[in-house]
ChimeraX commands (.cxc) that place a marker at each C-alpha (Angstrom):
marker #1 position 0.85,-13.41,-52.71 radius 0.5
marker #1 position 2.02,-13.67,-48.96 radius 0.5
marker #1 position 5.20,-11.53,-47.95 radius 0.5
marker #1 position 8.63,-12.86,-46.44 radius 0.5
marker #1 position 8.94,-13.39,-43.08 radius 0.5
marker #1 position 9.49,-10.59,-41.29 radius 0.5
marker #1 position 9.98,-10.40,-37.12 radius 0.5
marker #1 position 7.27,-8.20,-35.44 radius 0.5
marker #1 position 7.21,-4.76,-35.26 radius 0.5
marker #1 position 6.32,-4.66,-31.33 radius 0.5
marker #1 position 7.81,-6.67,-28.33 radius 0.5
marker #1 position 6.66,-5.92,-24.46 radius 0.5
marker #1 position 9.19,-6.57,-22.68 radius 0.5
marker #1 position 7.76,-6.47,-18.91 radius 0.5
marker #1 position 6.89,-6.76,-15.44 radius 0.5
marker #1 position 5.28,-9.99,-14.63 radius 0.5
marker #1 position 1.98,-8.85,-12.88 radius 0.5
marker #1 position 2.25,-5.08,-14.70 radius 0.5
marker #1 position -0.98,-5.10,-17.11 radius 0.5
marker #1 position 1.40,-6.77,-20.07 radius 0.5
marker #1 position -2.15,-9.07,-20.83 radius 0.5
marker #1 position -4.53,-6.17,-20.59 radius 0.5
marker #1 position -2.60,-3.93,-22.80 radius 0.5
marker #1 position -1.59,-6.78,-24.97 radius 0.5
marker #1 position -5.47,-7.41,-25.87 radius 0.5
marker #1 position -5.72,-3.87,-26.17 radius 0.5
marker #1 position -2.98,-3.19,-29.20 radius 0.5
marker #1 position -4.88,-6.79,-30.96 radius 0.5
marker #1 position -7.93,-5.13,-31.59 radius 0.5
marker #1 position -6.19,-2.09,-33.80 radius 0.5
marker #1 position -7.53,-2.82,-37.06 radius 0.5
marker #1 position -3.82,-2.98,-37.78 radius 0.5
marker #1 position -2.53,-4.72,-35.46 radius 0.5
marker #1 position -2.45,-8.62,-36.23 radius 0.5
marker #1 position -2.19,-10.74,-33.09 radius 0.5
marker #1 position 0.88,-13.60,-32.69 radius 0.5
marker #1 position -0.64,-17.21,-32.14 radius 0.5
marker #1 position -0.55,-16.39,-28.58 radius 0.5
marker #1 position 0.79,-13.29,-25.96 radius 0.5
marker #1 position 3.77,-14.87,-25.07 radius 0.5
marker #1 position 6.07,-16.61,-27.24 radius 0.5
marker #1 position 9.41,-17.30,-24.92 radius 0.5
marker #1 position 11.88,-17.48,-27.96 radius 0.5
marker #1 position 14.11,-15.04,-26.44 radius 0.5
marker #1 position 14.16,-16.79,-23.15 radius 0.5
marker #1 position 12.57,-19.90,-23.32 radius 0.5
marker #1 position 12.35,-21.62,-26.23 radius 0.5
marker #1 position 15.78,-19.72,-27.65 radius 0.5
marker #1 position 16.93,-23.34,-29.24 radius 0.5
marker #1 position 14.23,-23.32,-31.70 radius 0.5
marker #1 position 14.85,-21.77,-35.27 radius 0.5
marker #1 position 13.85,-17.91,-36.50 radius 0.5
marker #1 position 11.65,-19.48,-38.62 radius 0.5
marker #1 position 9.60,-21.07,-35.86 radius 0.5
marker #1 position 9.63,-17.24,-34.42 radius 0.5
marker #1 position 8.15,-16.35,-37.52 radius 0.5
marker #1 position 5.42,-19.15,-38.12 radius 0.5
marker #1 position 4.00,-17.43,-35.18 radius 0.5
marker #1 position 2.93,-14.28,-36.54 radius 0.5
marker #1 position 1.00,-13.71,-38.95 radius 0.5
marker #1 position 2.31,-13.20,-42.15 radius 0.5
marker #1 position 0.51,-10.03,-43.86 radius 0.5
marker #1 position -0.93,-10.79,-47.53 radius 0.5
marker #1 position 1.37,-7.94,-50.44 radius 0.5
marker #1 position 0.37,-4.71,-49.95 radius 0.5
marker #1 position -1.35,-5.11,-46.67 radius 0.5
marker #1 position -0.45,-2.71,-43.73 radius 0.5
marker #1 position -0.16,-4.45,-40.81 radius 0.5
marker #1 position 2.29,-4.48,-37.34 radius 0.5
marker #1 position 2.26,-7.50,-34.91 radius 0.5
marker #1 position 4.14,-8.07,-31.72 radius 0.5
marker #1 position 4.48,-10.35,-28.36 radius 0.5
marker #1 position 4.53,-9.89,-24.64 radius 0.5
marker #1 position 6.65,-11.83,-22.82 radius 0.5
marker #1 position 7.22,-10.75,-19.48 radius 0.5
marker #1 position 10.69,-12.56,-18.27 radius 0.5
marker #1 position 12.37,-10.93,-21.68 radius 0.5
marker #1 position 12.61,-7.37,-19.34 radius 0.5
marker #1 position 14.11,-9.87,-16.85 radius 0.5
marker #1 position 15.60,-12.39,-18.92 radius 0.5
marker #1 position 20.19,-11.14,-18.71 radius 0.5
marker #1 position 20.67,-12.44,-22.05 radius 0.5
marker #1 position 17.53,-11.06,-23.70 radius 0.5
marker #1 position 18.28,-7.78,-24.69 radius 0.5
marker #1 position 20.91,-8.53,-26.97 radius 0.5
marker #1 position 19.52,-11.43,-29.12 radius 0.5
marker #1 position 16.80,-9.13,-29.55 radius 0.5
marker #1 position 18.75,-6.95,-30.92 radius 0.5
marker #1 position 21.02,-9.23,-33.09 radius 0.5
marker #1 position 17.05,-10.56,-33.75 radius 0.5
marker #1 position 15.66,-7.58,-34.94 radius 0.5
marker #1 position 17.44,-4.38,-34.26 radius 0.5
marker #1 position 15.14,-2.03,-35.39 radius 0.5
marker #1 position 12.22,-3.67,-33.08 radius 0.5
marker #1 position 10.09,-1.53,-30.74 radius 0.5
marker #1 position 9.86,-2.33,-27.55 radius 0.5
marker #1 position 7.62,-1.41,-24.63 radius 0.5
marker #1 position 8.34,-2.19,-20.69 radius 0.5
marker #1 position 4.93,-1.85,-18.13 radius 0.5
marker #1 position 6.91,-0.49,-14.82 radius 0.5
marker #1 position 4.43,-1.55,-11.94 radius 0.5
marker #1 position 5.11,-0.02,-7.73 radius 0.5
marker #1 position 7.25,-2.94,-6.84 radius 0.5
marker #1 position 6.28,-3.28,-3.84 radius 0.5
marker #1 position 2.36,-4.42,-5.36 radius 0.5
marker #1 position 4.47,-6.53,-7.87 radius 0.5
marker #1 position 6.25,-8.39,-5.41 radius 0.5
marker #1 position 2.67,-9.42,-3.79 radius 0.5
marker #1 position 0.64,-9.98,-6.71 radius 0.5
marker #1 position 3.66,-12.18,-8.01 radius 0.5
marker #1 position 3.20,-13.84,-5.02 radius 0.5
marker #1 position 0.52,-14.26,-4.58 radius 0.5
marker #1 position -0.37,-15.34,-7.96 radius 0.5
marker #1 position 1.80,-18.49,-7.28 radius 0.5
marker #1 position 0.11,-19.14,-4.28 radius 0.5
marker #1 position -3.13,-19.23,-6.17 radius 0.5
marker #1 position -1.63,-21.88,-9.11 radius 0.5
marker #1 position 0.96,-23.58,-6.91 radius 0.5
marker #1 position 4.38,-22.36,-7.56 radius 0.5
marker #1 position 4.87,-21.71,-4.07 radius 0.5
marker #1 position 4.27,-22.86,-0.99 radius 0.5
marker #1 position 5.70,-20.83,1.79 radius 0.5
marker #1 position 4.62,-17.98,3.80 radius 0.5
marker #1 position 5.38,-14.12,1.60 radius 0.5
marker #1 position 8.20,-12.99,4.72 radius 0.5
marker #1 position 9.58,-16.99,3.98 radius 0.5
marker #1 position 9.96,-16.85,0.03 radius 0.5
marker #1 position 11.23,-12.78,0.18 radius 0.5
marker #1 position 13.80,-14.72,2.39 radius 0.5
marker #1 position 14.83,-17.55,0.82 radius 0.5
marker #1 position 15.10,-15.68,-2.75 radius 0.5
marker #1 position 18.93,-15.04,-2.23 radius 0.5
marker #1 position 19.29,-19.09,-1.26 radius 0.5
marker #1 position 17.24,-20.01,-4.34 radius 0.5
marker #1 position 18.84,-17.46,-6.91 radius 0.5
marker #1 position 22.31,-18.12,-5.41 radius 0.5
marker #1 position 24.47,-19.12,-8.51 radius 0.5
marker #1 position 21.52,-19.23,-11.19 radius 0.5
marker #1 position 22.49,-15.74,-12.96 radius 0.5
marker #1 position 25.82,-16.54,-13.56 radius 0.5
marker #1 position 24.92,-19.89,-14.89 radius 0.5
marker #1 position 22.15,-18.39,-17.08 radius 0.5
marker #1 position 25.05,-15.86,-19.20 radius 0.5
marker #1 position 27.42,-18.77,-18.41 radius 0.5
marker #1 position 25.41,-21.74,-21.30 radius 0.5
marker #1 position 23.14,-20.54,-23.63 radius 0.5
marker #1 position 20.36,-22.50,-23.43 radius 0.5
marker #1 position 20.54,-23.00,-19.32 radius 0.5
marker #1 position 17.29,-22.90,-17.82 radius 0.5
marker #1 position 16.55,-22.21,-13.84 radius 0.5
marker #1 position 13.37,-22.19,-12.43 radius 0.5
marker #1 position 14.13,-20.38,-9.47 radius 0.5
marker #1 position 15.06,-17.84,-11.57 radius 0.5
marker #1 position 12.22,-17.31,-13.80 radius 0.5
marker #1 position 9.60,-17.50,-10.64 radius 0.5
marker #1 position 10.78,-17.65,-7.14 radius 0.5
marker #1 position 12.52,-13.59,-7.70 radius 0.5
marker #1 position 9.71,-11.36,-5.85 radius 0.5
marker #1 position 12.24,-8.93,-4.71 radius 0.5
marker #1 position 15.13,-9.02,-8.05 radius 0.5
marker #1 position 11.94,-8.49,-10.79 radius 0.5
marker #1 position 11.60,-4.92,-8.77 radius 0.5
marker #1 position 14.73,-3.61,-9.61 radius 0.5
marker #1 position 14.19,-2.29,-12.47 radius 0.5
marker #1 position 17.81,-0.34,-12.47 radius 0.5
marker #1 position 19.23,-3.25,-12.67 radius 0.5
marker #1 position 17.28,-4.18,-15.32 radius 0.5
marker #1 position 17.08,-1.04,-17.83 radius 0.5
marker #1 position 20.46,-0.45,-18.57 radius 0.5
marker #1 position 21.31,-3.36,-21.21 radius 0.5
marker #1 position 17.96,-2.42,-22.83 radius 0.5
marker #1 position 18.69,1.81,-22.65 radius 0.5
marker #1 position 22.03,0.58,-24.70 radius 0.5
marker #1 position 21.23,-1.17,-27.09 radius 0.5
marker #1 position 18.18,0.35,-28.23 radius 0.5
marker #1 position 17.75,4.51,-28.75 radius 0.5
marker #1 position 15.34,6.58,-26.72 radius 0.5
marker #1 position 12.89,6.61,-30.20 radius 0.5
marker #1 position 12.47,2.46,-30.34 radius 0.5
marker #1 position 11.89,2.11,-26.44 radius 0.5
marker #1 position 8.75,3.16,-24.50 radius 0.5
marker #1 position 8.28,3.02,-20.53 radius 0.5
marker #1 position 5.36,3.37,-19.42 radius 0.5
marker #1 position 3.73,2.70,-16.20 radius 0.5
marker #1 position 1.64,0.09,-15.00 radius 0.5
marker #1 position -0.24,2.28,-12.35 radius 0.5
marker #1 position -0.86,4.64,-15.64 radius 0.5
marker #1 position -1.94,1.74,-17.03 radius 0.5
marker #1 position -4.53,1.14,-14.49 radius 0.5
marker #1 position -6.25,4.57,-14.28 radius 0.5
marker #1 position -6.30,5.85,-18.06 radius 0.5
marker #1 position -6.04,2.73,-20.18 radius 0.5
marker #1 position -7.33,4.84,-23.03 radius 0.5
marker #1 position -4.64,7.56,-22.24 radius 0.5
marker #1 position -1.66,5.03,-22.43 radius 0.5
marker #1 position -3.61,2.51,-25.01 radius 0.5
marker #1 position -3.19,6.47,-27.32 radius 0.5
marker #1 position 0.32,6.66,-26.24 radius 0.5
marker #1 position 1.82,3.28,-27.65 radius 0.5
marker #1 position -0.10,3.30,-30.87 radius 0.5
marker #1 position 1.35,7.19,-30.82 radius 0.5
marker #1 position 4.91,5.20,-30.18 radius 0.5
marker #1 position 4.01,2.70,-32.58 radius 0.5
marker #1 position 2.63,5.10,-35.63 radius 0.5
marker #1 position -0.08,4.08,-36.16 radius 0.5
marker #1 position -3.44,6.16,-35.62 radius 0.5
marker #1 position -5.82,6.61,-33.08 radius 0.5
marker #1 position -8.31,3.63,-32.41 radius 0.5
marker #1 position -11.07,3.74,-29.26 radius 0.5
marker #1 position -12.51,0.55,-27.81 radius 0.5
marker #1 position -15.63,0.32,-26.62 radius 0.5
marker #1 position -14.12,-1.39,-23.35 radius 0.5
marker #1 position -11.49,-1.13,-22.01 radius 0.5
marker #1 position -11.48,-4.85,-19.68 radius 0.5
marker #1 position -9.60,-5.62,-17.22 radius 0.5
marker #1 position -7.22,-9.48,-17.96 radius 0.5
marker #1 position -5.87,-11.29,-14.82 radius 0.5
marker #1 position -6.79,-8.42,-12.41 radius 0.5
marker #1 position -6.75,-11.11,-9.19 radius 0.5
marker #1 position -7.67,-9.50,-5.60 radius 0.5
marker #1 position -5.63,-10.89,-2.79 radius 0.5
marker #1 position -5.31,-10.41,1.46 radius 0.5
marker #1 position -3.17,-7.19,2.50 radius 0.5
marker #1 position -0.37,-7.93,3.97 radius 0.5
marker #1 position 0.92,-7.00,7.48 radius 0.5
marker #1 position 2.21,-3.37,7.41 radius 0.5
marker #1 position 5.14,-4.81,8.94 radius 0.5
marker #1 position 6.58,-6.65,5.44 radius 0.5
marker #1 position 4.99,-3.81,3.52 radius 0.5
marker #1 position 7.23,-1.37,5.11 radius 0.5
marker #1 position 9.87,-3.60,4.72 radius 0.5
marker #1 position 9.77,-4.00,0.61 radius 0.5
marker #1 position 9.20,-0.45,1.22 radius 0.5
marker #1 position 12.64,0.56,2.42 radius 0.5
marker #1 position 14.07,-2.70,0.29 radius 0.5
marker #1 position 13.54,-0.90,-3.11 radius 0.5
marker #1 position 13.62,3.00,-2.22 radius 0.5
marker #1 position 17.03,3.07,-3.00 radius 0.5
marker #1 position 16.66,1.21,-6.38 radius 0.5
marker #1 position 13.52,3.11,-7.23 radius 0.5
marker #1 position 15.43,6.05,-6.66 radius 0.5
marker #1 position 18.49,5.08,-9.20 radius 0.5
marker #1 position 15.13,4.77,-11.63 radius 0.5
marker #1 position 14.33,8.07,-11.70 radius 0.5
marker #1 position 17.69,9.72,-12.08 radius 0.5
marker #1 position 18.05,6.77,-15.13 radius 0.5
marker #1 position 14.77,7.85,-16.30 radius 0.5
marker #1 position 14.10,11.26,-15.42 radius 0.5
marker #1 position 11.00,11.12,-14.41 radius 0.5
marker #1 position 9.50,10.44,-10.99 radius 0.5
marker #1 position 7.51,7.26,-10.66 radius 0.5
marker #1 position 5.67,8.19,-7.23 radius 0.5
marker #1 position 5.88,5.18,-5.80 radius 0.5
marker #1 position 7.53,6.44,-2.05 radius 0.5
marker link #1:1,2 radius 0.2
marker link #1:2,3 radius 0.2
marker link #1:3,4 radius 0.2
marker link #1:4,5 radius 0.2
marker link #1:5,6 radius 0.2
marker link #1:6,7 radius 0.2
marker link #1:7,8 radius 0.2
marker link #1:8,9 radius 0.2
marker link #1:9,10 radius 0.2
marker link #1:10,11 radius 0.2
marker link #1:11,12 radius 0.2
marker link #1:12,13 radius 0.2
marker link #1:13,14 radius 0.2
marker link #1:14,15 radius 0.2
marker link #1:15,16 radius 0.2
marker link #1:16,17 radius 0.2
marker link #1:17,18 radius 0.2
marker link #1:18,19 radius 0.2
marker link #1:19,20 radius 0.2
marker link #1:20,21 radius 0.2
marker link #1:21,22 radius 0.2
marker link #1:22,23 radius 0.2
marker link #1:23,24 radius 0.2
marker link #1:24,25 radius 0.2
marker link #1:25,26 radius 0.2
marker link #1:26,27 radius 0.2
marker link #1:27,28 radius 0.2
marker link #1:28,29 radius 0.2
marker link #1:29,30 radius 0.2
marker link #1:30,31 radius 0.2
marker link #1:31,32 radius 0.2
marker link #1:32,33 radius 0.2
marker link #1:33,34 radius 0.2
marker link #1:34,35 radius 0.2
marker link #1:35,36 radius 0.2
marker link #1:36,37 radius 0.2
marker link #1:37,38 radius 0.2
marker link #1:38,39 radius 0.2
marker link #1:39,40 radius 0.2
marker link #1:40,41 radius 0.2
marker link #1:41,42 radius 0.2
marker link #1:42,43 radius 0.2
marker link #1:43,44 radius 0.2
marker link #1:44,45 radius 0.2
marker link #1:45,46 radius 0.2
marker link #1:46,47 radius 0.2
marker link #1:47,48 radius 0.2
marker link #1:48,49 radius 0.2
marker link #1:49,50 radius 0.2
marker link #1:50,51 radius 0.2
marker link #1:51,52 radius 0.2
marker link #1:52,53 radius 0.2
marker link #1:53,54 radius 0.2
marker link #1:54,55 radius 0.2
marker link #1:55,56 radius 0.2
marker link #1:56,57 radius 0.2
marker link #1:57,58 radius 0.2
marker link #1:58,59 radius 0.2
marker link #1:59,60 radius 0.2
marker link #1:60,61 radius 0.2
marker link #1:61,62 radius 0.2
marker link #1:62,63 radius 0.2
marker link #1:63,64 radius 0.2
marker link #1:64,65 radius 0.2
marker link #1:65,66 radius 0.2
marker link #1:66,67 radius 0.2
marker link #1:67,68 radius 0.2
marker link #1:68,69 radius 0.2
marker link #1:69,70 radius 0.2
marker link #1:70,71 radius 0.2
marker link #1:71,72 radius 0.2
marker link #1:72,73 radius 0.2
marker link #1:73,74 radius 0.2
marker link #1:74,75 radius 0.2
marker link #1:75,76 radius 0.2
marker link #1:76,77 radius 0.2
marker link #1:77,78 radius 0.2
marker link #1:78,79 radius 0.2
marker link #1:79,80 radius 0.2
marker link #1:80,81 radius 0.2
marker link #1:81,82 radius 0.2
marker link #1:82,83 radius 0.2
marker link #1:83,84 radius 0.2
marker link #1:84,85 radius 0.2
marker link #1:85,86 radius 0.2
marker link #1:86,87 radius 0.2
marker link #1:87,88 radius 0.2
marker link #1:88,89 radius 0.2
marker link #1:89,90 radius 0.2
marker link #1:90,91 radius 0.2
marker link #1:91,92 radius 0.2
marker link #1:92,93 radius 0.2
marker link #1:93,94 radius 0.2
marker link #1:94,95 radius 0.2
marker link #1:95,96 radius 0.2
marker link #1:96,97 radius 0.2
marker link #1:97,98 radius 0.2
marker link #1:98,99 radius 0.2
marker link #1:99,100 radius 0.2
marker link #1:100,101 radius 0.2
marker link #1:101,102 radius 0.2
marker link #1:102,103 radius 0.2
marker link #1:103,104 radius 0.2
marker link #1:104,105 radius 0.2
marker link #1:105,106 radius 0.2
marker link #1:106,107 radius 0.2
marker link #1:107,108 radius 0.2
marker link #1:108,109 radius 0.2
marker link #1:109,110 radius 0.2
marker link #1:110,111 radius 0.2
marker link #1:111,112 radius 0.2
marker link #1:112,113 radius 0.2
marker link #1:113,114 radius 0.2
marker link #1:114,115 radius 0.2
marker link #1:115,116 radius 0.2
marker link #1:116,117 radius 0.2
marker link #1:117,118 radius 0.2
marker link #1:118,119 radius 0.2
marker link #1:119,120 radius 0.2
marker link #1:120,121 radius 0.2
marker link #1:121,122 radius 0.2
marker link #1:122,123 radius 0.2
marker link #1:123,124 radius 0.2
marker link #1:124,125 radius 0.2
marker link #1:125,126 radius 0.2
marker link #1:126,127 radius 0.2
marker link #1:127,128 radius 0.2
marker link #1:128,129 radius 0.2
marker link #1:129,130 radius 0.2
marker link #1:130,131 radius 0.2
marker link #1:131,132 radius 0.2
marker link #1:132,133 radius 0.2
marker link #1:133,134 radius 0.2
marker link #1:134,135 radius 0.2
marker link #1:135,136 radius 0.2
marker link #1:136,137 radius 0.2
marker link #1:137,138 radius 0.2
marker link #1:138,139 radius 0.2
marker link #1:139,140 radius 0.2
marker link #1:140,141 radius 0.2
marker link #1:141,142 radius 0.2
marker link #1:142,143 radius 0.2
marker link #1:143,144 radius 0.2
marker link #1:144,145 radius 0.2
marker link #1:145,146 radius 0.2
marker link #1:146,147 radius 0.2
marker link #1:147,148 radius 0.2
marker link #1:148,149 radius 0.2
marker link #1:149,150 radius 0.2
marker link #1:150,151 radius 0.2
marker link #1:151,152 radius 0.2
marker link #1:152,153 radius 0.2
marker link #1:153,154 radius 0.2
marker link #1:154,155 radius 0.2
marker link #1:155,156 radius 0.2
marker link #1:156,157 radius 0.2
marker link #1:157,158 radius 0.2
marker link #1:158,159 radius 0.2
marker link #1:159,160 radius 0.2
marker link #1:160,161 radius 0.2
marker link #1:161,162 radius 0.2
marker link #1:162,163 radius 0.2
marker link #1:163,164 radius 0.2
marker link #1:164,165 radius 0.2
marker link #1:165,166 radius 0.2
marker link #1:166,167 radius 0.2
marker link #1:167,168 radius 0.2
marker link #1:168,169 radius 0.2
marker link #1:169,170 radius 0.2
marker link #1:170,171 radius 0.2
marker link #1:171,172 radius 0.2
marker link #1:172,173 radius 0.2
marker link #1:173,174 radius 0.2
marker link #1:174,175 radius 0.2
marker link #1:175,176 radius 0.2
marker link #1:176,177 radius 0.2
marker link #1:177,178 radius 0.2
marker link #1:178,179 radius 0.2
marker link #1:179,180 radius 0.2
marker link #1:180,181 radius 0.2
marker link #1:181,182 radius 0.2
marker link #1:182,183 radius 0.2
marker link #1:183,184 radius 0.2
marker link #1:184,185 radius 0.2
marker link #1:185,186 radius 0.2
marker link #1:186,187 radius 0.2
marker link #1:187,188 radius 0.2
marker link #1:188,189 radius 0.2
marker link #1:189,190 radius 0.2
marker link #1:190,191 radius 0.2
marker link #1:191,192 radius 0.2
marker link #1:192,193 radius 0.2
marker link #1:193,194 radius 0.2
marker link #1:194,195 radius 0.2
marker link #1:195,196 radius 0.2
marker link #1:196,197 radius 0.2
marker link #1:197,198 radius 0.2
marker link #1:198,199 radius 0.2
marker link #1:199,200 radius 0.2
marker link #1:200,201 radius 0.2
marker link #1:201,202 radius 0.2
marker link #1:202,203 radius 0.2
marker link #1:203,204 radius 0.2
marker link #1:204,205 radius 0.2
marker link #1:205,206 radius 0.2
marker link #1:206,207 radius 0.2
marker link #1:207,208 radius 0.2
marker link #1:208,209 radius 0.2
marker link #1:209,210 radius 0.2
marker link #1:210,211 radius 0.2
marker link #1:211,212 radius 0.2
marker link #1:212,213 radius 0.2
marker link #1:213,214 radius 0.2
marker link #1:214,215 radius 0.2
marker link #1:215,216 radius 0.2
marker link #1:216,217 radius 0.2
marker link #1:217,218 radius 0.2
marker link #1:218,219 radius 0.2
marker link #1:219,220 radius 0.2
marker link #1:220,221 radius 0.2
marker link #1:221,222 radius 0.2
marker link #1:222,223 radius 0.2
marker link #1:223,224 radius 0.2
marker link #1:224,225 radius 0.2
marker link #1:225,226 radius 0.2
marker link #1:226,227 radius 0.2
marker link #1:227,228 radius 0.2
marker link #1:228,229 radius 0.2
marker link #1:229,230 radius 0.2
marker link #1:230,231 radius 0.2
marker link #1:231,232 radius 0.2
marker link #1:232,233 radius 0.2
marker link #1:233,234 radius 0.2
marker link #1:234,235 radius 0.2
marker link #1:235,236 radius 0.2
marker link #1:236,237 radius 0.2
marker link #1:237,238 radius 0.2
marker link #1:238,239 radius 0.2
marker link #1:239,240 radius 0.2
marker link #1:240,241 radius 0.2
marker link #1:241,242 radius 0.2
marker link #1:242,243 radius 0.2
marker link #1:243,244 radius 0.2
marker link #1:244,245 radius 0.2
marker link #1:245,246 radius 0.2
marker link #1:246,247 radius 0.2
marker link #1:247,248 radius 0.2
marker link #1:248,249 radius 0.2
marker link #1:249,250 radius 0.2
marker link #1:250,251 radius 0.2
marker link #1:251,252 radius 0.2
marker link #1:252,253 radius 0.2
marker link #1:253,254 radius 0.2
view
């Protein structure tokens, strides 16, 4: 007998180009985690005009007496200004997982991925310089209109997506520490097994060893010039310091 519909127990909120696909694919190999219809449901950012029943339908509903968790990973969630409150209102007990990558490397990877798939035509320097104009007024529109969609905010935010100190406070205010796990993407890359088991412990699940820890969506891109790299490092330095104070940890990106 099917149980009543229930929301997912965990949501990976980001960041884009931060290893969310790898982590999600590791998690759904655990025998007590059932995969969603797809990794990225995007209910709370791009599909919020749909009904809660639509969201529930994206997840398997366990048989009576069966213990399984389920979850999704939509990396735009951490960055969309309306999402923290939407998720909290919908499911205040859900566990939130955030993977944070060195914002310089994240921005470069984001840019080259968009060149590859045709979402960007400018040079890296021009795309970064154009971001304030591209983004002008978009956040205000997102906040003022619940159904407003911003292509620029979702896609052309190479710099802004890396300012984690602006994104995390809303999550920290709404969710207690026991429901919010903040990880470094670099730890996942270097020690995927250890990071996987950190997440299992956070989800109150028993250890489970995978045969392999494949890297998903790992792309190689040409090196950027030293000048633009140093400009990006300088841009993020104060933001990373704010993040370190906020999380009481040194992320080691500087």
